[in-house]
C-alpha positions in Angstrom: -15.0 -14.7 12.5 -11.9 -14.1 15.1 -11.6 -13.9 18.8 -9.1 -11.4 19.3 -8.6 -7.4 18.3 -6.1 -4.5 18.1 -7.2 -0.6 17.2 -4.9 1.3 16.1 -4.1 5.0 15.5 -4.8 7.2 11.9 -1.0 9.1 11.4 -2.2 10.4 8.8 -4.9 10.5 5.4 -3.2 10.0 2.0 -4.6 13.4 0.0 -4.7 12.9 -4.2 -2.8 10.7 -6.4 -4.9 7.3 -7.0 -8.9 7.0 -6.9 -11.3 4.4 -8.4 -9.1 1.7 -6.8 -7.9 0.2 -10.1 -5.9 -2.9 -10.7 -3.2 -1.6 -12.8 -1.5 1.3 -14.0 -0.3 2.8 -10.5 3.1 3.8 -11.6 4.3 8.0 -11.7 1.3 9.1 -9.4 2.6 12.2 -7.1 -0.1 12.3 -3.9 0.6 13.8 -0.1 0.8 11.9 3.2 -0.6 13.8 5.3 0.2 13.5 9.2 -2.8 14.2 11.2 -2.6 17.0 13.6 -2.0 15.0 17.1 1.3 14.3 15.7 4.3 17.1 16.2 5.9 18.1 13.0 8.9 17.2 15.1 8.5 13.7 14.5 9.3 13.7 11.4 12.8 15.6 11.7 15.6 13.9 9.8 13.1 12.2 7.4 14.0 14.0 4.2 17.2 12.5 4.5 15.9 8.9 3.0 14.7 8.0 -0.7 11.8 5.8 0.4 8.5 5.2 2.9 7.3 2.3 4.3 3.8 3.1 4.2 0.5 0.8 6.0 -2.8 1.8 5.4 -6.1 0.5 5.2 -8.3 0.0 2.3 -10.8 1.4 3.8 -13.0 1.6 0.9 -13.4 -2.4 0.5 -15.8 -4.2 3.5 -15.6 -6.9 6.3 -17.9 -8.6 4.1 -16.3 -9.0 1.7 -13.3 -10.7 2.8 -11.8 -14.4 1.7 -10.0 -17.1 2.7 -10.9 -19.6 0.7 -8.6 -20.2 -2.0 -9.5 -18.2 -5.2 -7.5 -17.6 -8.8 -6.5 -14.0 -8.4 -8.6 -11.5 -10.1 -10.9 -14.7 -10.8 -8.5 -15.6 -13.8 -8.7 -19.8 -14.0 -5.1 -19.5 -15.1 -3.8 -19.0 -11.7 -3.7 -21.0 -9.4 -6.5 -20.8 -6.7 -4.5 -19.7 -4.0 -5.5 -19.2 0.2 -6.9 -15.7 0.9 -3.6 -15.0 2.6 -1.9 -15.9 -0.6 -3.7 -12.7 -1.9 -2.3 -9.0 -1.0 -5.6 -7.0 -2.2 -8.5 -5.3 0.0 -9.7 -9.5 0.9 -7.4 -10.3 3.5 -8.3 -10.4 6.8 -7.3 -6.8 8.5 -7.2 -5.3 5.0 -3.7 -3.6 5.2 -1.3 -3.0 2.5 2.6 -2.0 2.8 4.0 0.3 0.0 6.9 1.7 -0.6 6.5 4.9 -2.4 10.1 6.9 -3.1 9.0 10.5 -0.9 9.6 13.8 -2.7 10.2 16.2 -0.2 8.5 17.5 2.9 6.8 20.4 3.8 5.0 20.5 7.3 3.2 17.5 8.1 3.0 17.3 4.1 5.3 13.8 3.1 5.5 14.5 -1.2 5.7 10.5 -2.3 5.7 9.1 -5.9 4.7 5.3 -6.9 2.3 5.3 -3.6 -0.4 2.8 -4.8 -3.2 4.1 -2.1 -6.5 6.0 -3.0 -7.2 9.6 -2.4 -8.5 9.3 1.8 -7.0 6.2 2.7 -6.2 6.1 6.1 -2.4 5.6 7.1 -1.5 3.6 10.3 1.9 3.6 9.9 4.9 4.8 7.9 8.7 4.6 8.4 11.2 5.5 6.2 13.1 2.2 4.5 16.3 1.0 5.5 17.9 -0.9 3.2 19.1 -3.1 6.7 15.4 -3.7 7.0 14.7 -5.8 3.7 14.8 -9.0 2.7 17.4 -11.0 3.5 18.5 -13.8 0.6 17.3 -14.0 -2.2 13.5 -13.4 -2.6 11.6 -15.9 -5.2 7.9 -16.8 -5.9 6.3 -18.7 -9.0 5.1 -17.1 -12.1 1.7 -16.2 -11.5 2.6 -12.6 -9.4 5.1 -12.0 -12.3 2.2 -12.3 -15.1 -0.6 -10.6 -12.9 1.5 -8.0 -12.1 3.3 -6.9 -15.1 1.5 -3.6 -15.9 1.0 -2.3 -12.7 3.8 -0.3 -12.4 3.3 1.3 -15.6 2.6 4.7 -15.5 -1.0 6.2 -14.8 -0.6 8.1 -17.7 -0.8 4.8 -20.1 -4.0 3.6 -19.3 -6.6 2.8 -22.0 
């Protein structure tokens, strides 16, 4: 399908938290981002001064056979417009990569304790960095109505899951 590929290292693994690739009720779940032993603990020096992390992770539970680039309705809901594969934010993207912004609760050696990381237990992490306000989008952020409708229960507390 593609002419060129890159390799990226796995720098950490998600420990605990979500399981089962569920779509919604991701809020208020604690997990750990465990940095691999090959990275010195000193690489994390100062990270505890930040409230949030930017975590890039791989949808490892997905499959390259499940990549879908052609337009389709999000979550197969015909009430939402068909959009191209690069407009979706799920495991069917070409590189199966996601970015999340969990709140950092604390650091214990190579373990970063976080809340609101929407990756499942065992997920490979390929990058992480503290969130700098200055690096967030500039100017107004806008979107159509369907993502708001689709994600209305995404960050609801996991304990409220039906």
